[in-house]
N, C-alpha and C positions, 0 to 999 in steps of 0.2 A: 424791978423789971419783970413783967409777966412772961411766962413761958409761951413760946410760939404754939399757936393752935393748928389743928389739922382741918383742912377743907377738902371736900371731894367734888370733882367735876366728872360727869359721865356724859360725853357728847352723844346725842341721840337724834341728830338732825339729818342723818343719812337716809338714803332711799333704798340701799341694798340691791342694786340692779342685778348682780350676779346670782342672787337667789332665785330669780324668776318667779317671785311670789306676788300676790296681790297687795301685800303690805310690806313695809320695811322689815328687815330681818329682826330688829330688836322687838318687834311685835308678833313674831312667830311664837308658838307655844311649845313648851316642854312640860309634860304632865299637867296640862291645862293652865299653866302659868306663862305669862309673857316672859320672854328671855330678859327683857329690861327689868322686870320685877325681881327675877331671880338674882340678877347681877346686883341691883341696888340693895336688896335685903341682905345678901351675903356680905357686902362691904360695910353697910351702915351698922350692922349688928356685930361687927368684928373689930372695930376700932373706935376710939372716942372722938369722932368727927364733930366739929362745931356746927357743921351744916353741909349741905350738898346742893349743887347747882346743875340742872340738867338742861342743856340747850336743845330746843326742839325745832323741827322744820316749821316754817310759817303756816303751812297747810296741814299740820299734824291733826288727825282726828281720832287717834287711838289713845292718847294720854288720859282723857277723862275716864277711861275704862280700866286704868291700871290700879294696882294696890298702892303703888307709891304716891298716887295723888292725895291720899288721905294721911300721909306721913308729914307731920308738921316740920320735920327737919329738912325736908326736900323742897327746893324752890325750882322754878323753871324760868327760862328766858328764851328769846328768839335766837336761833343759831344762824350760821352762815352757810355759804355754798361749799366751803371746804372745812375739813376737820380743824385746821389751825384757826380759821375764822370763828368757828363755833367755840373753841376753847377760849379764845381772846374775848369773845362776847360774854362768856360766863365769868371770866376774871373781872371784866369791867362791871358786870352786874353785882359782883361781890365787893366792889371797891370800898363802899362805905361800911362794910362789916368786918373786913379783914385788915391786918397790919402787914407792912412790907416784909417782915421776917417770918410771917406765918408760912406754914407748909401747905402746898396744894398737891393733891394726888389726882392725877388724870387717869381714868380707866375706860377701856373700850366697852361700850354697851353690850357688844356681842361676845364678851368674854365672861360667861357666867361661871366658868370652872375654876376661877382663881381660888387658890387654897388659902384659908385663913392664916395658916402658919407662915406662908410666904409673905402675906400682907404684914404680919407682925415683924417678920425678919427685915423687910424693907424699911419699915419705920424705925426700928431699933438701930439698923445699920447706918442710916444717913441722917438721923435726927440732929446730930451735932455737926454735920458737915456744912460748909459754907454754901455749897451749890445744891446738892441733892443727887439723886440717882434713879435707877430703874431696875425692875425685874428683867432678867434676861436668861437665856438658856444657851449653853455652848452648842455649836453646830455639830451634829453627829453624822449627818449624811455626807457622802462625797458630792462635791459641787462641780458642775460643768458650766463652762461658758459657751453659749450657743452662737453660731454664725447666723447670717441672714438666710432668708428663703422660706418657702412654704413648708418644707420638711427640713428644718435646720440641722446642720451637722455640728458635731462637737468641735469647738474651736480650741478649747484647752480645758484642763482639769485644774481647779483652784486649790491652793493650799488652805485647808480649813482651820489650821492652827491659829488660835487667837480670834476666830470669828464666833460671834454670838448672835442669836435671834433676839431682837428686842421684843419684850412683852410689856404688859401693863399690870399694875399701876406704874406710872412714872411720877416721881415726887420731887418738887422743886420749890424754892422760896418764891413767895407771891410776887414781889417786885421784880426779881430776877427773871421770872418766867414771862411777866407782862412785857418787860423791856426786850427780852430776847425774841418773842413772837412778833412784836411790832417791828423790830429792826429787820428780821428775816423777811417778813411780808413786804415791807417797804422796799427791800432790795430785790424782790422777785425770786428769792430762794425757795426751792421746793421743800416744804416742811411736811415730812411724812409722819413725824411724831414729835413730841415736845423736846425730846433729847436732841434732835437734829437742830432745832432752833437754838437751844442752849449752847450746843457745840459751835454753831455759827457765831455766837457772841463771844467766843474765846474761852468759855468755861467747860471743864471736863467733868461730866457726871460719873458717878460710881456705878459699876455693874454689880448687881446683887443676884446671885444665882437663884432662879425659881424653877418650879416643876415644869417639865415640857408639856404636860397635859393641860396647861393653861391656854387652851386653844381659842382661836377666834373663829366664830361661826361665819363662814363666807359663802359656801356652796351647800346645796341641799343635803349632801352626805354628812356634813358636819353636825347636823341636828341629831342624828342617831348616835354619833360618837359622843357628843356633849351629854346626851341623856345617859349613856353608859357611864361616863366619867362621874357625873353627879351622883349616880347611884352607888359609887364606891366610897363616898365621903361619909 
């Protein structure tokens, strides 16, 4: 029996409305490089991936200008309107190349600061696990529940013990992830990450602690912070 292989999926079909930029956030630049190129190169050069699938928006016009376009290990497919749909499209595009027990790592295109040691730790920690797991960071801030209103008042303070921020990559068996996403989408369940779909299927992923500076670029201020973090590696 051959050992399960590793596949990478990096959804890049979003339009990044909160950035207020002329192009999607994955095509903004840090040190003259697309964020997507930084993310892909950091991951692909840090683990023995059998290949990578990048779901793109149907109207994407920036991909031809990326460094990744010339990487023979990286393929593209048409993504969907939601993240879960894009990931499922990528999984289906890999169907003839992957086996049911292969591992799939899904990573946000706008998380270029993932540390290679965290990637290695995630793979090592869950490789023998029947389900998989995800990088996550324990919540350090005090959490408040807000009430309704234009200026919402504090409704309560939440107990942060046992609470974690979900990060990426998230790593699951190929067939398990396909079935989980299909079932969640068919049931109309809100799928905010791959783990939530796997949880809906009745499987419990493993939490692997990762660095809190594995930030997701969402608003303009995040660009400068990401640039600073990358400069520390």
